[in-house]
C-alpha positions as CSV (number, residue, x, y, z in Angstrom):
1,M,4.3,-8.8,-12.0
2,L,6.0,-12.1,-11.6
3,I,6.6,-13.3,-8.0
4,L,9.1,-16.1,-7.7
5,S,9.5,-16.6,-4.0
6,F,8.0,-15.5,-0.7
7,E,11.0,-13.2,-0.1
8,H,10.5,-11.6,-3.4
9,Y,6.8,-11.1,-2.5
10,L,7.8,-9.4,0.7
11,E,10.3,-7.1,-1.2
12,Q,7.6,-6.1,-3.7
13,K,5.0,-5.6,-1.1
14,D,7.3,-3.3,0.9
15,K,8.3,-1.4,-2.2
16,I,4.7,-0.8,-3.2
17,S,3.7,0.1,0.4
18,L,6.4,2.8,0.5
19,S,5.3,4.4,-2.7
20,L,1.7,4.3,-1.5
21,D,2.7,6.1,1.7
22,K,4.4,8.8,-0.3
23,L,1.4,9.2,-2.6
24,H,-0.9,9.2,0.3
25,D,1.0,12.1,1.9
26,T,1.0,13.9,-1.5
27,L,-2.8,13.6,-1.8
28,N,-3.3,14.7,1.8
29,S,-1.2,17.8,1.2
30,F,-4.0,19.3,-1.1
31,P,-6.6,21.6,0.5
32,K,-9.7,20.0,1.9
33,D,-13.2,21.4,2.7
34,C,-14.9,21.4,6.1
35,M,-15.9,17.8,5.8
36,G,-12.3,16.7,5.0
37,L,-12.9,16.0,1.3
38,P,-10.8,17.6,-1.4
39,T,-12.3,20.8,-2.8
40,K,-13.6,21.1,-6.4
41,E,-10.5,23.1,-7.3
42,T,-8.4,20.2,-6.0
43,F,-10.2,17.7,-8.1
44,M,-9.5,19.8,-11.2
45,N,-5.8,20.2,-10.4
46,K,-3.6,18.2,-12.8
47,E,-1.1,17.3,-10.0
48,Y,-3.9,15.9,-7.9
49,Q,-5.3,13.9,-10.8
50,A,-1.9,12.4,-11.6
51,A,-1.2,11.5,-8.0
52,S,-4.7,10.0,-7.6
53,K,-4.2,7.9,-10.7
54,E,-0.8,6.7,-9.6
55,F,-2.2,5.9,-6.1
56,K,-5.0,3.8,-7.6
57,K,-2.5,1.9,-9.9
58,H,-0.2,1.1,-7.0
59,F,-3.1,0.1,-4.7
60,S,-4.4,-2.2,-7.4
61,D,-0.9,-3.8,-7.7
62,L,-0.7,-4.3,-4.0
63,R,-4.2,-5.9,-3.9
64,G,-3.1,-8.2,-6.7
65,I,0.1,-9.5,-5.2
66,N,-1.6,-9.8,-1.7
67,G,-4.4,-11.9,-3.3
68,F,-1.8,-14.1,-5.1
69,A,0.4,-14.5,-2.0
70,S,-2.5,-15.3,0.3
71,K,-3.3,-18.3,-1.9
72,K,0.3,-19.5,-2.8
73,Y,2.2,-18.7,0.4
74,K,-0.5,-19.4,3.0
75,K,1.9,-21.3,5.4
76,E,4.7,-18.8,5.0
77,L,2.4,-15.8,5.6
78,Y,1.0,-17.5,8.8
79,S,4.5,-18.1,10.2
80,Y,5.7,-14.7,9.2
81,H,2.8,-12.9,11.0
82,M,3.2,-15.2,14.0
83,N,6.9,-14.3,14.3
84,K,6.1,-10.6,14.0
85,R,3.5,-11.0,16.7
86,K,5.9,-12.8,19.0
87,Q,8.5,-10.0,18.5
88,K,6.0,-7.4,19.4
89,M,5.0,-9.3,22.5
90,N,8.6,-9.8,23.6
91,K,9.3,-6.0,23.3
92,A,6.3,-5.1,25.4
């Protein structure tokens, strides 16, 4: 995945995060045992396996672009997070 600018990174990160949220909800919709883990039947379910595989792929992509951005866009990330923090403080 080619990232050309900081804004492009933010767009890609948000896009991947949204798909991860949907996949997370899908995985959590399957039955769980008393300890909160998916049951053996769930692990054997083709839909669960496909969703789990897709989740791992997207999570790996997110880790990759975050690792890249934390090195290349260090100053931009710092100012971006500080601005978000200031906005939260002003709302409170």
